[in-house]
Every structure is written in structure tokens, then in C-alpha cells.
ChimeraX commands (.cxc) that place a marker at each C-alpha (Angstrom):
marker #1 position -0.59,27.92,27.50 radius 0.5
marker #1 position 2.14,25.96,26.31 radius 0.5
marker #1 position 0.54,24.31,23.89 radius 0.5
marker #1 position -2.32,24.36,21.05 radius 0.5
marker #1 position -5.04,22.09,21.59 radius 0.5
marker #1 position -6.07,20.51,18.06 radius 0.5
marker #1 position -9.91,18.42,18.06 radius 0.5
marker #1 position -9.50,14.96,16.58 radius 0.5
marker #1 position -11.76,12.70,15.51 radius 0.5
marker #1 position -10.14,9.75,17.17 radius 0.5
marker #1 position -9.32,11.25,20.66 radius 0.5
marker #1 position -10.68,13.71,22.58 radius 0.5
marker #1 position -8.70,15.38,25.42 radius 0.5
marker #1 position -9.60,16.90,28.74 radius 0.5
marker #1 position -8.40,19.33,31.68 radius 0.5
marker #1 position -8.77,17.64,34.66 radius 0.5
marker #1 position -6.68,20.32,36.19 radius 0.5
marker #1 position -5.48,23.50,35.12 radius 0.5
marker #1 position -1.81,24.21,34.55 radius 0.5
marker #1 position 0.39,27.20,34.58 radius 0.5
marker #1 position 4.10,28.27,34.26 radius 0.5
marker #1 position 6.38,30.99,35.85 radius 0.5
marker #1 position 8.98,32.04,35.02 radius 0.5
marker #1 position 10.75,34.28,37.79 radius 0.5
marker #1 position 14.12,36.56,36.27 radius 0.5
marker #1 position 15.30,38.52,39.35 radius 0.5
marker #1 position 17.42,41.94,38.26 radius 0.5
marker #1 position 20.73,41.66,37.43 radius 0.5
marker #1 position 22.62,44.78,39.54 radius 0.5
marker #1 position 26.01,45.55,37.73 radius 0.5
marker #1 position 28.36,44.57,40.59 radius 0.5
marker #1 position 26.80,40.67,40.26 radius 0.5
marker #1 position 29.49,38.45,39.08 radius 0.5
marker #1 position 28.37,37.15,35.56 radius 0.5
marker #1 position 27.23,33.30,35.46 radius 0.5
marker #1 position 25.60,33.55,38.76 radius 0.5
marker #1 position 22.19,34.80,37.78 radius 0.5
marker #1 position 19.86,32.45,39.08 radius 0.5
marker #1 position 16.07,31.44,37.16 radius 0.5
marker #1 position 13.65,29.72,38.68 radius 0.5
marker #1 position 10.96,27.48,36.64 radius 0.5
marker #1 position 7.69,26.31,38.10 radius 0.5
marker #1 position 5.39,24.59,36.23 radius 0.5
marker #1 position 2.33,22.93,37.90 radius 0.5
marker #1 position 1.75,18.78,36.94 radius 0.5
marker #1 position -1.33,18.34,34.60 radius 0.5
marker #1 position -3.59,15.41,34.24 radius 0.5
marker #1 position -5.06,14.32,31.03 radius 0.5
marker #1 position -8.40,12.34,30.73 radius 0.5
marker #1 position -8.13,10.28,27.28 radius 0.5
marker #1 position -11.56,9.34,25.90 radius 0.5
marker #1 position -12.29,7.35,22.83 radius 0.5
marker #1 position -14.06,8.63,20.48 radius 0.5
marker #1 position -13.57,5.77,17.79 radius 0.5
marker #1 position -16.35,3.71,16.60 radius 0.5
marker #1 position -16.60,0.54,18.27 radius 0.5
marker #1 position -19.90,-1.11,17.47 radius 0.5
marker #1 position -21.34,-1.99,14.38 radius 0.5
marker #1 position -24.60,-0.25,13.76 radius 0.5
marker #1 position -26.91,-1.65,10.69 radius 0.5
marker #1 position -30.78,-1.20,10.60 radius 0.5
marker #1 position -33.28,-2.27,7.98 radius 0.5
marker #1 position -34.01,-5.66,7.22 radius 0.5
marker #1 position -32.14,-5.15,3.66 radius 0.5
marker #1 position -29.23,-3.67,4.78 radius 0.5
marker #1 position -28.78,-6.69,7.05 radius 0.5
marker #1 position -29.30,-9.35,4.70 radius 0.5
marker #1 position -26.67,-7.41,2.88 radius 0.5
marker #1 position -24.32,-7.66,5.61 radius 0.5
marker #1 position -24.96,-11.34,6.32 radius 0.5
marker #1 position -24.60,-12.90,2.87 radius 0.5
marker #1 position -20.70,-10.54,2.90 radius 0.5
marker #1 position -20.07,-12.34,6.53 radius 0.5
marker #1 position -21.02,-15.65,4.40 radius 0.5
marker #1 position -18.98,-15.01,1.43 radius 0.5
marker #1 position -15.84,-14.90,4.35 radius 0.5
marker #1 position -16.68,-17.98,6.45 radius 0.5
marker #1 position -15.15,-20.07,3.51 radius 0.5
marker #1 position -11.89,-18.81,4.99 radius 0.5
marker #1 position -12.60,-19.84,8.52 radius 0.5
marker #1 position -13.15,-16.65,10.40 radius 0.5
marker #1 position -15.15,-16.48,13.47 radius 0.5
marker #1 position -18.14,-14.08,13.83 radius 0.5
marker #1 position -16.21,-11.33,15.32 radius 0.5
marker #1 position -13.39,-11.56,12.96 radius 0.5
marker #1 position -16.10,-11.53,10.23 radius 0.5
marker #1 position -17.67,-8.24,11.56 radius 0.5
marker #1 position -14.37,-6.92,12.08 radius 0.5
marker #1 position -13.20,-7.26,8.60 radius 0.5
marker #1 position -16.49,-5.80,6.67 radius 0.5
marker #1 position -16.95,-2.77,9.94 radius 0.5
marker #1 position -13.28,-1.76,8.98 radius 0.5
marker #1 position -13.53,-2.13,4.99 radius 0.5
marker #1 position -16.71,-0.34,4.73 radius 0.5
marker #1 position -16.22,2.60,7.69 radius 0.5
marker #1 position -18.36,0.71,9.70 radius 0.5
marker #1 position -15.37,0.68,12.79 radius 0.5
marker #1 position -12.43,3.26,13.01 radius 0.5
marker #1 position -8.93,2.90,10.78 radius 0.5
marker #1 position -6.53,4.56,10.91 radius 0.5
marker #1 position -5.71,3.25,7.34 radius 0.5
marker #1 position -8.94,5.33,5.91 radius 0.5
marker #1 position -8.60,8.38,8.35 radius 0.5
marker #1 position -11.12,10.36,8.29 radius 0.5
marker #1 position -12.31,10.03,4.36 radius 0.5
marker #1 position -14.66,6.49,5.06 radius 0.5
marker #1 position -18.00,6.72,4.96 radius 0.5
marker #1 position -20.16,4.44,6.45 radius 0.5
marker #1 position -21.62,1.84,3.97 radius 0.5
marker #1 position -22.90,-1.69,3.98 radius 0.5
marker #1 position -21.00,-4.31,1.53 radius 0.5
marker #1 position -22.64,-5.80,-1.60 radius 0.5
marker #1 position -21.72,-9.27,-2.11 radius 0.5
marker #1 position -20.75,-8.65,-5.46 radius 0.5
marker #1 position -17.89,-6.23,-4.14 radius 0.5
marker #1 position -16.56,-8.64,-1.82 radius 0.5
marker #1 position -16.82,-11.47,-3.96 radius 0.5
marker #1 position -15.18,-9.56,-7.04 radius 0.5
marker #1 position -12.08,-8.48,-4.78 radius 0.5
marker #1 position -11.91,-12.22,-3.32 radius 0.5
marker #1 position -11.93,-13.49,-6.69 radius 0.5
marker #1 position -9.73,-10.92,-7.88 radius 0.5
marker #1 position -7.13,-11.71,-5.18 radius 0.5
marker #1 position -7.80,-15.81,-6.06 radius 0.5
marker #1 position -6.57,-15.26,-9.46 radius 0.5
marker #1 position -3.32,-13.71,-8.28 radius 0.5
marker #1 position -2.76,-17.18,-7.12 radius 0.5
marker #1 position -3.58,-16.93,-3.25 radius 0.5
marker #1 position -4.84,-20.20,-1.67 radius 0.5
marker #1 position -7.70,-20.05,0.96 radius 0.5
marker #1 position -5.28,-20.07,4.39 radius 0.5
marker #1 position -3.63,-17.04,2.13 radius 0.5
marker #1 position -6.37,-14.75,2.00 radius 0.5
marker #1 position -7.15,-15.91,5.58 radius 0.5
marker #1 position -3.66,-14.50,6.40 radius 0.5
marker #1 position -3.68,-10.90,4.22 radius 0.5
marker #1 position -7.91,-10.27,5.14 radius 0.5
marker #1 position -6.64,-10.62,9.11 radius 0.5
marker #1 position -3.43,-7.91,7.98 radius 0.5
marker #1 position -5.37,-5.55,5.83 radius 0.5
marker #1 position -9.27,-6.02,6.35 radius 0.5
marker #1 position -9.75,-2.82,4.59 radius 0.5
marker #1 position -8.79,-3.99,0.94 radius 0.5
marker #1 position -12.37,-5.20,0.25 radius 0.5
marker #1 position -13.23,-1.76,0.97 radius 0.5
marker #1 position -10.91,-0.73,-1.58 radius 0.5
marker #1 position -11.59,-0.21,-5.49 radius 0.5
marker #1 position -11.14,-3.26,-7.70 radius 0.5
marker #1 position -10.12,-1.55,-10.90 radius 0.5
marker #1 position -8.36,1.60,-9.61 radius 0.5
marker #1 position -6.59,0.52,-6.64 radius 0.5
marker #1 position -5.88,-2.90,-6.63 radius 0.5
marker #1 position -5.91,-3.98,-10.20 radius 0.5
marker #1 position -3.90,-0.32,-11.15 radius 0.5
marker #1 position -0.83,-1.32,-7.85 radius 0.5
marker #1 position -0.27,-4.70,-9.28 radius 0.5
marker #1 position 0.37,-3.22,-12.76 radius 0.5
marker #1 position 2.44,-0.81,-11.10 radius 0.5
marker #1 position 4.52,-3.91,-8.98 radius 0.5
marker #1 position 4.41,-6.18,-12.04 radius 0.5
marker #1 position 5.47,-2.85,-14.54 radius 0.5
marker #1 position 7.57,-0.46,-12.48 radius 0.5
marker #1 position 9.15,-2.99,-9.92 radius 0.5
marker #1 position 9.07,-6.68,-12.48 radius 0.5
marker #1 position 7.69,-8.49,-9.21 radius 0.5
marker #1 position 5.22,-11.08,-10.30 radius 0.5
marker #1 position 4.21,-14.98,-9.60 radius 0.5
marker #1 position 5.26,-15.80,-6.21 radius 0.5
marker #1 position 7.78,-13.19,-5.77 radius 0.5
marker #1 position 4.79,-10.97,-6.15 radius 0.5
marker #1 position 2.23,-13.22,-3.86 radius 0.5
marker #1 position 4.88,-13.06,-1.02 radius 0.5
marker #1 position 5.11,-9.27,-1.32 radius 0.5
marker #1 position 1.69,-9.26,-1.04 radius 0.5
marker #1 position 1.74,-11.50,1.86 radius 0.5
marker #1 position 3.98,-9.38,3.74 radius 0.5
marker #1 position 2.46,-5.96,3.00 radius 0.5
marker #1 position -0.94,-6.30,1.77 radius 0.5
marker #1 position -1.41,-2.74,2.04 radius 0.5
marker #1 position 0.82,-1.87,-1.07 radius 0.5
marker #1 position -2.72,-3.13,-2.87 radius 0.5
marker #1 position -4.87,0.06,-1.52 radius 0.5
marker #1 position -1.80,2.47,-2.00 radius 0.5
marker #1 position -3.53,5.79,-3.54 radius 0.5
marker #1 position -0.79,8.20,-3.68 radius 0.5
marker #1 position 3.18,8.85,-4.19 radius 0.5
marker #1 position 3.92,11.89,-2.28 radius 0.5
marker #1 position 7.84,11.61,-3.77 radius 0.5
marker #1 position 8.96,13.08,-0.22 radius 0.5
marker #1 position 6.45,16.57,-0.07 radius 0.5
marker #1 position 4.29,15.27,2.25 radius 0.5
marker #1 position 0.35,15.08,1.60 radius 0.5
marker #1 position -0.69,13.48,4.88 radius 0.5
marker #1 position -1.73,10.36,3.54 radius 0.5
marker #1 position 0.98,8.62,4.64 radius 0.5
marker #1 position -0.94,5.47,5.77 radius 0.5
marker #1 position -2.13,5.01,1.39 radius 0.5
marker #1 position 1.48,5.91,-0.18 radius 0.5
marker #1 position 3.75,4.69,-2.01 radius 0.5
marker #1 position 6.85,5.84,-0.02 radius 0.5
marker #1 position 6.23,3.41,3.10 radius 0.5
marker #1 position 6.72,0.79,0.11 radius 0.5
marker link #1:1,2 radius 0.2
marker link #1:2,3 radius 0.2
marker link #1:3,4 radius 0.2
marker link #1:4,5 radius 0.2
marker link #1:5,6 radius 0.2
marker link #1:6,7 radius 0.2
marker link #1:7,8 radius 0.2
marker link #1:8,9 radius 0.2
marker link #1:9,10 radius 0.2
marker link #1:10,11 radius 0.2
marker link #1:11,12 radius 0.2
marker link #1:12,13 radius 0.2
marker link #1:13,14 radius 0.2
marker link #1:14,15 radius 0.2
marker link #1:15,16 radius 0.2
marker link #1:16,17 radius 0.2
marker link #1:17,18 radius 0.2
marker link #1:18,19 radius 0.2
marker link #1:19,20 radius 0.2
marker link #1:20,21 radius 0.2
marker link #1:21,22 radius 0.2
marker link #1:22,23 radius 0.2
marker link #1:23,24 radius 0.2
marker link #1:24,25 radius 0.2
marker link #1:25,26 radius 0.2
marker link #1:26,27 radius 0.2
marker link #1:27,28 radius 0.2
marker link #1:28,29 radius 0.2
marker link #1:29,30 radius 0.2
marker link #1:30,31 radius 0.2
marker link #1:31,32 radius 0.2
marker link #1:32,33 radius 0.2
marker link #1:33,34 radius 0.2
marker link #1:34,35 radius 0.2
marker link #1:35,36 radius 0.2
marker link #1:36,37 radius 0.2
marker link #1:37,38 radius 0.2
marker link #1:38,39 radius 0.2
marker link #1:39,40 radius 0.2
marker link #1:40,41 radius 0.2
marker link #1:41,42 radius 0.2
marker link #1:42,43 radius 0.2
marker link #1:43,44 radius 0.2
marker link #1:44,45 radius 0.2
marker link #1:45,46 radius 0.2
marker link #1:46,47 radius 0.2
marker link #1:47,48 radius 0.2
marker link #1:48,49 radius 0.2
marker link #1:49,50 radius 0.2
marker link #1:50,51 radius 0.2
marker link #1:51,52 radius 0.2
marker link #1:52,53 radius 0.2
marker link #1:53,54 radius 0.2
marker link #1:54,55 radius 0.2
marker link #1:55,56 radius 0.2
marker link #1:56,57 radius 0.2
marker link #1:57,58 radius 0.2
marker link #1:58,59 radius 0.2
marker link #1:59,60 radius 0.2
marker link #1:60,61 radius 0.2
marker link #1:61,62 radius 0.2
marker link #1:62,63 radius 0.2
marker link #1:63,64 radius 0.2
marker link #1:64,65 radius 0.2
marker link #1:65,66 radius 0.2
marker link #1:66,67 radius 0.2
marker link #1:67,68 radius 0.2
marker link #1:68,69 radius 0.2
marker link #1:69,70 radius 0.2
marker link #1:70,71 radius 0.2
marker link #1:71,72 radius 0.2
marker link #1:72,73 radius 0.2
marker link #1:73,74 radius 0.2
marker link #1:74,75 radius 0.2
marker link #1:75,76 radius 0.2
marker link #1:76,77 radius 0.2
marker link #1:77,78 radius 0.2
marker link #1:78,79 radius 0.2
marker link #1:79,80 radius 0.2
marker link #1:80,81 radius 0.2
marker link #1:81,82 radius 0.2
marker link #1:82,83 radius 0.2
marker link #1:83,84 radius 0.2
marker link #1:84,85 radius 0.2
marker link #1:85,86 radius 0.2
marker link #1:86,87 radius 0.2
marker link #1:87,88 radius 0.2
marker link #1:88,89 radius 0.2
marker link #1:89,90 radius 0.2
marker link #1:90,91 radius 0.2
marker link #1:91,92 radius 0.2
marker link #1:92,93 radius 0.2
marker link #1:93,94 radius 0.2
marker link #1:94,95 radius 0.2
marker link #1:95,96 radius 0.2
marker link #1:96,97 radius 0.2
marker link #1:97,98 radius 0.2
marker link #1:98,99 radius 0.2
marker link #1:99,100 radius 0.2
marker link #1:100,101 radius 0.2
marker link #1:101,102 radius 0.2
marker link #1:102,103 radius 0.2
marker link #1:103,104 radius 0.2
marker link #1:104,105 radius 0.2
marker link #1:105,106 radius 0.2
marker link #1:106,107 radius 0.2
marker link #1:107,108 radius 0.2
marker link #1:108,109 radius 0.2
marker link #1:109,110 radius 0.2
marker link #1:110,111 radius 0.2
marker link #1:111,112 radius 0.2
marker link #1:112,113 radius 0.2
marker link #1:113,114 radius 0.2
marker link #1:114,115 radius 0.2
marker link #1:115,116 radius 0.2
marker link #1:116,117 radius 0.2
marker link #1:117,118 radius 0.2
marker link #1:118,119 radius 0.2
marker link #1:119,120 radius 0.2
marker link #1:120,121 radius 0.2
marker link #1:121,122 radius 0.2
marker link #1:122,123 radius 0.2
marker link #1:123,124 radius 0.2
marker link #1:124,125 radius 0.2
marker link #1:125,126 radius 0.2
marker link #1:126,127 radius 0.2
marker link #1:127,128 radius 0.2
marker link #1:128,129 radius 0.2
marker link #1:129,130 radius 0.2
marker link #1:130,131 radius 0.2
marker link #1:131,132 radius 0.2
marker link #1:132,133 radius 0.2
marker link #1:133,134 radius 0.2
marker link #1:134,135 radius 0.2
marker link #1:135,136 radius 0.2
marker link #1:136,137 radius 0.2
marker link #1:137,138 radius 0.2
marker link #1:138,139 radius 0.2
marker link #1:139,140 radius 0.2
marker link #1:140,141 radius 0.2
marker link #1:141,142 radius 0.2
marker link #1:142,143 radius 0.2
marker link #1:143,144 radius 0.2
marker link #1:144,145 radius 0.2
marker link #1:145,146 radius 0.2
marker link #1:146,147 radius 0.2
marker link #1:147,148 radius 0.2
marker link #1:148,149 radius 0.2
marker link #1:149,150 radius 0.2
marker link #1:150,151 radius 0.2
marker link #1:151,152 radius 0.2
marker link #1:152,153 radius 0.2
marker link #1:153,154 radius 0.2
marker link #1:154,155 radius 0.2
marker link #1:155,156 radius 0.2
marker link #1:156,157 radius 0.2
marker link #1:157,158 radius 0.2
marker link #1:158,159 radius 0.2
marker link #1:159,160 radius 0.2
marker link #1:160,161 radius 0.2
marker link #1:161,162 radius 0.2
marker link #1:162,163 radius 0.2
marker link #1:163,164 radius 0.2
marker link #1:164,165 radius 0.2
marker link #1:165,166 radius 0.2
marker link #1:166,167 radius 0.2
marker link #1:167,168 radius 0.2
marker link #1:168,169 radius 0.2
marker link #1:169,170 radius 0.2
marker link #1:170,171 radius 0.2
marker link #1:171,172 radius 0.2
marker link #1:172,173 radius 0.2
marker link #1:173,174 radius 0.2
marker link #1:174,175 radius 0.2
marker link #1:175,176 radius 0.2
marker link #1:176,177 radius 0.2
marker link #1:177,178 radius 0.2
marker link #1:178,179 radius 0.2
marker link #1:179,180 radius 0.2
marker link #1:180,181 radius 0.2
marker link #1:181,182 radius 0.2
marker link #1:182,183 radius 0.2
marker link #1:183,184 radius 0.2
marker link #1:184,185 radius 0.2
marker link #1:185,186 radius 0.2
marker link #1:186,187 radius 0.2
marker link #1:187,188 radius 0.2
marker link #1:188,189 radius 0.2
marker link #1:189,190 radius 0.2
marker link #1:190,191 radius 0.2
marker link #1:191,192 radius 0.2
marker link #1:192,193 radius 0.2
marker link #1:193,194 radius 0.2
marker link #1:194,195 radius 0.2
marker link #1:195,196 radius 0.2
marker link #1:196,197 radius 0.2
marker link #1:197,198 radius 0.2
marker link #1:198,199 radius 0.2
marker link #1:199,200 radius 0.2
marker link #1:200,201 radius 0.2
marker link #1:201,202 radius 0.2
view
């Protein structure tokens, strides 16, 4: 085969037809002039079918979990999201829907209202108005699933102390690139394959 297939948790590739490769190189006779040797390559076309294995539906079972989910959606309704947007934000933040940001590491969980409100309150303390939070959550819904202490607060401190980014400049930066709130690694050019969460993107 020309390439090695690697199974992916997100996409599954399936052969629809077999492929073949044949290379024909005739024997070169001593009296043939250099440069006139012919190589024939024949490759049959192959067709791939793409099947997505990404989660497209949120499944919450149990009355208690449903009540927790609904209370978190209620917390988001203050920012004028519609029902579908609230589901998507919470789904991506807490592993119920696939998000490239988390890769394969995010386990599914039902959010707690205290966690969601804690993150929203912290973001408001940075000077974000409701309309700003609407934009930030649309761009980076996963922020609600980040750890408040070790990720959000730590990263804001890094921006303030290391980069001297504070106040309005900090708010503008976070609105432009909210994913910086969730950075957890700095590979310093020695890639650790966590690119969506790496400071090297900053």
C-alpha cells in the first residue's frame, strides 16, 4: 500500500475500491542511448467514503443531571443565547459534543451551576460586559470547561506579569483571542501535539 491508515476518533475512512500500483521498468540494453529509458507508472483511482464519528447529539440521562444541565442553560440565557446555542456552548465545554480544542482528553460530564457561575463571575470581574461575554462564549465556548484557578486565573496572571497586558488591552486581547484563557502548555518549539492549548500560538 502507498500509505498507512491510522484510525481516528473523529473520522473513519473506508475503502470503496481497492487501489493498485504497478511500476514497469524495461531492461536497458547496452546499446541503448542514455536518456531514452522509459518508466511506466500506473495507479488506479481510489474512492474514499468519509464517516464522521464526532458527537452530534447531547445525551443527558437522569432527572438530577437534566436539572443541573437546565440550570446551567438558564445561567447562559442572561446573554441572549437561543436554546440551540446554549446547548452547543455547554456541550463543547463539557465534552458532550466534540471539540478540536480538547482533542481526545475531555471526558463527558454534566456541568455544575456553581462552576459555570464562578467562571462567568470571574470574566465579569475582568471588565467584560454581557455583550462582550456573548462574543467570547461564541468564539470559545470551551472556556466554561476550563479550570478557574489553574487555567483562567493563572493565564491572566501570565498575561499581566510576563507580557504586561492589563486593563482595556487585556480585555481587547481576550475578545480577539479568548483561547489564551485555556492554554496549558508552552512547548517552546518542541511540539507536544497539544497545539490548540499551547502558548506557542500566542
